[in-house]
C-alpha positions as CSV (number, residue, x, y, z in Angstrom):
1,X,4.9,12.0,-16.4
2,X,3.8,15.6,-16.5
3,X,0.6,15.5,-18.5
4,X,-2.8,14.1,-17.3
5,X,-6.1,14.2,-19.1
6,X,-9.2,13.3,-17.1
7,X,-12.7,12.3,-17.9
8,X,-15.5,11.0,-15.8
9,X,-18.7,9.0,-16.0
10,X,-21.0,7.0,-13.8
11,X,-22.6,3.5,-13.6
12,X,-25.0,1.7,-11.4
13,X,-24.5,-1.8,-10.1
14,X,-25.9,-4.3,-7.6
15,X,-23.7,-6.8,-5.8
16,X,-23.2,-8.6,-2.5
17,X,-20.1,-9.6,-0.6
18,X,-19.0,-12.9,1.0
19,X,-17.5,-12.9,4.4
20,X,-18.7,-11.9,7.8
21,X,-16.3,-8.9,7.9
22,X,-18.6,-7.3,5.3
23,X,-21.5,-7.2,7.8
24,X,-24.8,-6.0,6.2
25,X,-23.1,-5.7,2.8
26,X,-23.3,-9.5,2.5
27,X,-26.9,-8.9,1.4
28,X,-27.6,-7.7,-2.1
29,X,-27.3,-3.9,-2.3
30,X,-26.7,-1.3,-5.0
31,X,-24.2,1.4,-5.7
32,X,-23.9,4.3,-8.1
33,X,-20.2,4.7,-8.9
34,X,-18.6,7.8,-10.2
35,X,-15.6,6.9,-12.2
36,X,-12.7,9.1,-13.2
37,X,-10.1,8.0,-15.7
38,X,-6.8,9.8,-16.0
39,X,-4.7,9.3,-19.1
40,X,-1.1,10.1,-18.2
41,X,1.7,10.8,-20.7
42,X,5.2,12.2,-20.7
43,X,4.8,14.0,-24.0
44,X,1.9,15.6,-25.9
45,X,1.0,14.0,-29.2
46,X,1.9,16.2,-32.2
47,X,0.5,18.0,-34.1
48,X,-2.5,18.3,-31.8
49,X,-0.6,18.9,-28.6
50,X,-2.9,16.7,-26.5
51,X,-2.6,13.5,-24.4
52,X,-5.5,12.2,-26.4
53,X,-8.7,13.4,-27.8
54,X,-11.2,14.2,-25.0
55,X,-14.1,12.7,-27.1
56,X,-12.2,9.5,-27.6
57,X,-11.3,9.4,-23.9
58,X,-14.9,9.8,-22.9
59,X,-16.0,7.2,-25.4
60,X,-13.5,4.6,-24.3
61,X,-14.4,5.1,-20.7
62,X,-18.1,4.6,-21.5
63,X,-17.2,1.4,-23.4
64,X,-15.1,0.2,-20.4
65,X,-17.9,0.5,-17.9
66,X,-20.8,-0.5,-20.2
67,X,-20.6,-4.3,-19.2
68,X,-21.2,-3.4,-15.6
69,X,-23.9,-0.7,-15.9
70,X,-27.3,-1.7,-14.5
71,X,-26.0,-5.2,-13.8
72,X,-25.8,-7.5,-10.8
73,X,-22.1,-8.1,-10.6
74,X,-22.7,-11.4,-8.8
75,X,-24.2,-12.8,-12.0
76,X,-21.3,-11.8,-14.4
77,X,-19.2,-14.9,-15.3
78,X,-16.0,-12.8,-15.5
79,X,-16.5,-11.8,-11.8
80,X,-17.6,-15.2,-10.5
81,X,-16.4,-15.9,-7.0
82,X,-15.0,-12.4,-6.5
83,X,-15.8,-9.8,-3.8
84,X,-16.4,-6.9,-6.1
85,X,-15.2,-4.2,-3.7
86,X,-14.6,-0.7,-4.9
87,X,-10.8,-1.4,-5.0
88,X,-11.4,-4.5,-7.1
89,X,-13.7,-2.7,-9.5
90,X,-11.3,0.2,-9.9
91,X,-8.8,-2.4,-11.2
92,X,-11.3,-4.0,-13.4
93,X,-12.2,-0.7,-15.1
94,X,-8.6,0.2,-15.5
95,X,-7.7,-3.1,-17.1
96,X,-10.6,-2.8,-19.5
97,X,-9.4,0.7,-20.4
98,X,-5.9,-0.5,-21.1
99,X,-7.3,-3.3,-23.4
100,X,-9.5,-0.9,-25.3
101,X,-6.7,1.6,-25.8
102,X,-4.3,-0.9,-27.4
103,X,-3.8,0.1,-31.0
104,X,-5.2,3.6,-30.6
105,X,-3.2,6.8,-30.6
106,X,-2.3,6.8,-26.9
107,X,1.0,6.1,-25.2
108,X,1.1,6.3,-21.4
109,X,-0.4,5.1,-18.2
110,X,-4.0,5.0,-17.1
111,X,-5.3,5.7,-13.6
112,X,-8.9,5.0,-12.4
113,X,-10.6,6.6,-9.4
114,X,-13.8,4.9,-8.5
115,X,-16.0,6.8,-6.0
116,X,-18.8,5.0,-4.2
117,X,-19.7,8.2,-2.3
118,X,-18.2,11.6,-1.5
119,X,-16.7,9.9,1.5
120,X,-15.1,6.8,0.0
121,X,-13.2,5.9,-3.1
122,X,-10.4,3.7,-4.5
123,X,-7.7,4.4,-7.0
124,X,-5.8,2.0,-9.3
125,X,-3.0,3.0,-11.7
126,X,-1.4,0.8,-14.3
127,X,2.1,-0.4,-13.7
128,X,3.0,-0.3,-17.4
129,X,2.2,1.9,-20.3
130,X,-0.5,1.2,-22.9
131,X,1.4,-0.1,-26.0
C-alpha cells in the first residue's frame, strides 16, 4: 500500500507489571507515551486526494487514547490481569482506532508506534483493513 498518513499525540499513564522478570517495574511507575498512528491506503480518496482528513485522523487518535490518559492502567477493568507492556498497549490503541474508524470514510490498514522513550518503542499493525 503506497500511501501513509501519520499523526501523533501523547498520553500519561501509571501501571505495574507482574513477574520477577520485570524487576523494579513490578512497582507502580509512570510513563509518558508518544503515540504515532499511520493510516495506510492503496488509493487516495477522490475528490480530495487524501488517505483521510488530517483533522479527523488527529481527532480519532485523541479519542482512542483518551480512556488511558492520566489513568492507572492496573485499575481499568478492560485491562484487568494484563501486563500492560508497550507492545500490549500499542495493540490496544491500534484496535481502538480500528473500532473508531468503522463507518467513517477510511479504507486501509492502521499502524501504531508507541514510544516510551527515545530509546524504546513498539509497533503494531493491523492484519486486516478497516471496513
